[in-house]
DOTOR-851703 format. One record per residue (C-alpha): residue in three letters; chain; x negated, y negated, z negated. Coordinates in Angstrom, 1 decimal, decimal comma, always signed. Example, Ala and Ser with C-alpha at 12.3 -4.5 7.8 and 13.67 -1.06 7.14 Angstrom:
BEGIN
ALA_A_-12,3_+4,5_-7,8
SER_A_-13,7_+1,1_-7,1
***
This chain:
BEGIN
MET_A_+9,2_-36,9_+46,5
ASN_A_+7,6_-36,2_+49,8
GLN_A_+5,9_-33,0_+50,7
LEU_A_+2,5_-34,2_+49,8
GLN_A_+3,7_-35,1_+46,3
ARG_A_+5,3_-31,8_+45,9
ASP_A_+2,2_-30,0_+47,0
LEU_A_+0,1_-31,9_+44,5
LEU_A_+2,6_-31,1_+41,8
ARG_A_+2,5_-27,4_+42,8
ARG_A_-1,3_-27,3_+42,6
ARG_A_-1,3_-28,8_+39,1
ILE_A_+1,3_-26,3_+37,9
THR_A_-0,6_-23,4_+39,3
GLU_A_-3,9_-24,6_+37,8
LYS_A_-2,3_-24,9_+34,4
PHE_A_-0,4_-21,6_+34,2
THR_A_-0,2_-20,8_+30,5
ARG_A_+1,0_-17,8_+28,5
ASN_A_+1,4_-16,9_+24,9
PRO_A_+1,1_-13,4_+23,5
ALA_A_+3,9_-10,9_+24,1
ARG_A_+5,5_-9,4_+21,0
PRO_A_+6,9_-5,9_+20,6
GLY_A_+10,6_-5,9_+21,3
ASP_A_+10,7_-9,1_+23,4
ARG_A_+13,6_-9,3_+25,8
SER_A_+12,9_-10,9_+29,3
ALA_A_+14,5_-14,1_+30,4
ALA_A_+13,9_-16,8_+33,0
VAL_A_+14,8_-20,4_+33,3
LEU_A_+14,6_-23,0_+36,0
LEU_A_+13,2_-26,5_+35,3
PRO_A_+15,0_-28,2_+38,3
ILE_A_+13,7_-31,5_+39,7
VAL_A_+16,1_-33,7_+41,8
ASP_A_+15,1_-36,8_+43,7
ARG_A_+17,8_-39,5_+43,1
ILE_A_+16,7_-43,1_+42,9
GLU_A_+13,6_-41,5_+41,2
PRO_A_+12,7_-37,9_+40,2
ALA_A_+14,7_-36,5_+37,3
VAL_A_+14,9_-33,2_+35,5
VAL_A_+18,2_-31,4_+35,2
GLY_A_+19,2_-29,9_+31,9
ILE_A_+22,3_-28,6_+30,1
TRP_A_+23,9_-29,0_+26,7
ARG_A_+24,9_-25,4_+25,9
ALA_A_+28,4_-24,5_+24,7
GLN_A_+28,8_-24,3_+20,9
HIS_A_+28,4_-20,5_+20,6
GLY_A_+25,5_-18,1_+20,4
ILE_A_+22,2_-18,5_+18,6
HIS_A_+21,1_-21,4_+20,8
GLY_A_+24,6_-22,9_+21,1
GLY_A_+24,9_-26,7_+21,0
GLN_A_+21,3_-27,2_+22,1
PHE_A_+19,7_-28,9_+25,1
CYS_A_+18,0_-26,4_+27,4
PHE_A_+17,2_-25,7_+31,0
PRO_A_+19,5_-23,4_+33,0
GLY_A_+18,6_-19,7_+32,8
GLY_A_+19,3_-16,4_+31,0
SER_A_+18,4_-12,8_+30,7
VAL_A_+16,8_-10,8_+33,5
GLU_A_+19,3_-8,3_+34,9
ALA_A_+18,6_-5,0_+36,6
GLY_A_+19,4_-6,3_+40,1
ASP_A_+17,0_-9,2_+39,9
GLU_A_+13,9_-8,7_+42,0
ASN_A_+11,8_-11,1_+39,9
ALA_A_+12,0_-13,9_+37,4
TRP_A_+12,4_-16,6_+40,1
GLU_A_+15,5_-14,8_+41,3
THR_A_+16,8_-14,6_+37,7
ALA_A_+16,3_-18,3_+37,3
ILE_A_+18,1_-19,2_+40,5
ARG_A_+21,0_-16,8_+39,9
GLU_A_+21,6_-18,2_+36,4
THR_A_+21,4_-21,8_+37,7
ARG_A_+24,0_-21,0_+40,3
GLU_A_+26,3_-19,5_+37,7
GLU_A_+25,8_-22,2_+35,0
ILE_A_+25,7_-25,4_+37,0
GLY_A_+26,9_-24,5_+40,5
LEU_A_+23,6_-24,7_+42,4
GLU_A_+24,3_-24,5_+46,1
ASP_A_+21,4_-26,5_+47,7
PRO_A_+18,1_-25,0_+48,7
VAL_A_+15,4_-24,9_+46,0
GLU_A_+11,6_-25,2_+46,8
SER_A_+9,6_-23,2_+44,2
LEU_A_+6,8_-25,4_+42,7
SER_A_+5,3_-22,3_+40,9
GLY_A_+5,7_-20,9_+37,4
LEU_A_+4,8_-23,0_+34,4
GLY_A_+4,3_-20,0_+32,1
GLU_A_+5,9_-17,6_+29,7
TYR_A_+7,1_-18,8_+26,3
ASN_A_+8,4_-16,9_+23,2
THR_A_+11,5_-18,0_+21,4
HIS_A_+11,1_-17,8_+17,6
VAL_A_+14,6_-16,8_+16,6
SER_A_+16,1_-14,8_+19,5
SER_A_+13,0_-12,7_+20,5
PHE_A_+13,1_-13,7_+24,2
ARG_A_+10,0_-14,0_+26,4
VAL_A_+11,0_-16,8_+28,8
ASP_A_+9,4_-17,1_+32,2
VAL_A_+9,7_-20,8_+33,2
HIS_A_+9,8_-21,8_+36,9
VAL_A_+9,8_-25,3_+38,3
GLY_A_+11,8_-26,0_+41,4
PHE_A_+12,6_-29,0_+43,6
VAL_A_+16,2_-29,2_+44,6
ASP_A_+16,7_-30,5_+48,2
GLY_A_+19,7_-32,5_+49,4
ASN_A_+22,2_-34,3_+47,2
PRO_A_+23,3_-31,6_+44,7
ARG_A_+26,8_-31,9_+43,2
TRP_A_+26,7_-30,0_+39,9
ARG_A_+29,6_-27,9_+38,7
ARG_A_+29,3_-26,5_+35,2
GLN_A_+30,6_-23,2_+33,9
PRO_A_+32,7_-24,4_+31,0
SER_A_+32,4_-21,3_+28,9
GLU_A_+28,6_-21,7_+28,9
VAL_A_+27,9_-25,4_+29,4
GLU_A_+29,3_-28,4_+27,6
ALA_A_+27,5_-31,0_+29,8
ILE_A_+25,0_-31,4_+32,6
LEU_A_+22,3_-34,1_+32,4
GLU_A_+19,9_-35,7_+34,8
ILE_A_+17,1_-37,4_+32,9
PRO_A_+14,5_-39,5_+34,9
LEU_A_+11,0_-38,3_+34,4
SER_A_+9,8_-41,9_+33,9
PHE_A_+12,1_-42,2_+30,9
LEU_A_+10,8_-38,9_+29,5
GLN_A_+7,2_-40,0_+30,0
GLY_A_+7,9_-43,0_+27,7
LEU_A_+9,2_-40,6_+24,9
HIS_A_+6,3_-38,2_+25,6
ALA_A_+3,7_-41,0_+25,0
ARG_A_+4,9_-41,2_+21,3
LEU_A_+4,4_-37,5_+20,6
PRO_A_+1,2_-36,0_+19,0
LYS_A_-1,5_-35,0_+21,5
VAL_A_-2,3_-31,3_+21,3
GLU_A_-4,1_-28,9_+23,6
ASP_A_-1,9_-26,0_+22,8
VAL_A_+1,8_-26,8_+22,9
TRP_A_+2,4_-24,3_+20,0
ASP_A_+0,5_-26,7_+17,7
LEU_A_+3,3_-29,2_+18,0
PRO_A_+5,3_-29,7_+14,8
ILE_A_+8,7_-28,1_+15,0
ASP_A_+10,4_-31,5_+14,7
ALA_A_+8,3_-33,1_+17,5
GLY_A_+10,7_-33,5_+20,4
TYR_A_+12,3_-35,9_+22,7
ASP_A_+15,0_-37,9_+20,9
LEU_A_+17,4_-39,8_+23,1
ASP_A_+21,0_-40,9_+23,6
PRO_A_+22,2_-38,5_+26,3
SER_A_+25,2_-40,5_+27,4
PRO_A_+23,5_-42,6_+30,2
PHE_A_+22,3_-39,3_+31,8
LEU_A_+25,7_-37,4_+31,8
ILE_A_+26,5_-36,0_+35,2
ASP_A_+29,3_-33,5_+34,4
GLY_A_+31,3_-32,5_+31,3
GLU_A_+31,7_-34,2_+28,0
LEU_A_+29,2_-34,9_+25,3
PRO_A_+30,1_-33,3_+22,0
GLU_A_+28,9_-34,6_+18,6
ARG_A_+25,6_-33,3_+17,6
GLY_A_+26,1_-30,3_+15,3
ALA_A_+24,4_-27,1_+14,3
GLY_A_+22,5_-26,9_+17,6
HIS_A_+20,4_-29,9_+16,5
ARG_A_+19,9_-28,8_+12,9
LEU_A_+17,1_-26,6_+11,6
GLU_A_+17,9_-24,5_+8,6
ALA_A_+14,5_-24,7_+6,8
ALA_A_+13,6_-23,3_+3,4
GLU_A_+13,8_-26,7_+1,9
GLY_A_+17,2_-27,3_+3,4
PRO_A_+18,7_-28,4_+6,7
ARG_A_+16,7_-30,8_+8,9
ASP_A_+18,1_-32,9_+11,8
MET_A_+16,2_-32,3_+15,0
PRO_A_+15,6_-34,5_+18,1
PHE_A_+18,0_-34,1_+21,0
ILE_A_+15,4_-32,0_+22,9
TRP_A_+13,6_-29,7_+20,5
GLY_A_+12,3_-26,2_+20,0
LEU_A_+11,4_-24,2_+23,1
SER_A_+12,8_-26,8_+25,5
ALA_A_+10,7_-29,5_+24,0
ARG_A_+7,6_-27,3_+24,3
VAL_A_+8,3_-26,5_+28,0
LEU_A_+8,9_-30,2_+28,7
TYR_A_+5,8_-31,2_+26,9
ASP_A_+3,7_-28,7_+28,9
PHE_A_+5,3_-29,8_+32,2
LEU_A_+4,7_-33,5_+31,5
ASN_A_+1,2_-33,1_+30,0
ARG_A_-0,3_-30,4_+32,2
ALA_A_+1,5_-30,9_+35,5
TRP_A_+3,6_-34,1_+36,1
GLU_A_+1,3_-36,8_+34,7
PRO_A_-1,9_-35,3_+36,3
ALA_A_+0,0_-35,0_+39,6
LEU_A_+0,9_-38,7_+39,4
GLU_A_-2,8_-39,5_+39,1
ASP_A_-3,5_-37,3_+42,1
MET_A_-0,9_-39,2_+44,1
LYS_A_-2,5_-42,5_+43,1
SER_A_-5,9_-41,2_+44,2
SER_A_-4,6_-39,9_+47,5
ARG_A_-3,2_-43,4_+48,3
ARG_A_-6,5_-45,1_+47,5
ILE_A_-8,4_-42,6_+49,7
ARG_A_-6,0_-43,3_+52,7
ARG_A_-6,4_-47,1_+52,4
PRO_A_-8,6_-48,6_+55,0
***
């Protein structure tokens, strides 16, 4: 991604900044949706260790805001350093919005960042089972099969991005899918897609409201520059 492409993406993210209502008692957290430019742009995500309320799930690196953090961006970067060994510079592409978790009462501030250089990830084993890099073009194919909604909270709970994570493994080992991909519903347990819940909603918003419109902007800019 060259600088023009990043600027177009930043503009789209800023234009589509979204929020959902805060709830009494929400705890503050922040995550980074990292984009790396390998052969093609890819998002970096983690398979959480099998403990805690979100254990065994795919998510983006991040965590609770701490007293020494100046802002949510700093929280997201600090947590990404701790969880996956981020060392390379990160260019902020703006905030995607704030999202509520249903079961853990967090209000999560999501930031998108472009990681410069050739990052070599190094996971924190106590927190992270595996690190994945998933090409955005692959995720777009899955995204096209999902229901089209204006408000991401109108997505059905089981509408997510189902995939075999093994081709995208960068570091760690892939455990068997377990409780982290199972929803305990009133009618009994239901198996969920690999990327589901809040992470699926964040990814849906990013692809639908930022990435795909930015790709159209890139095509238009190339047509305008043609003699």
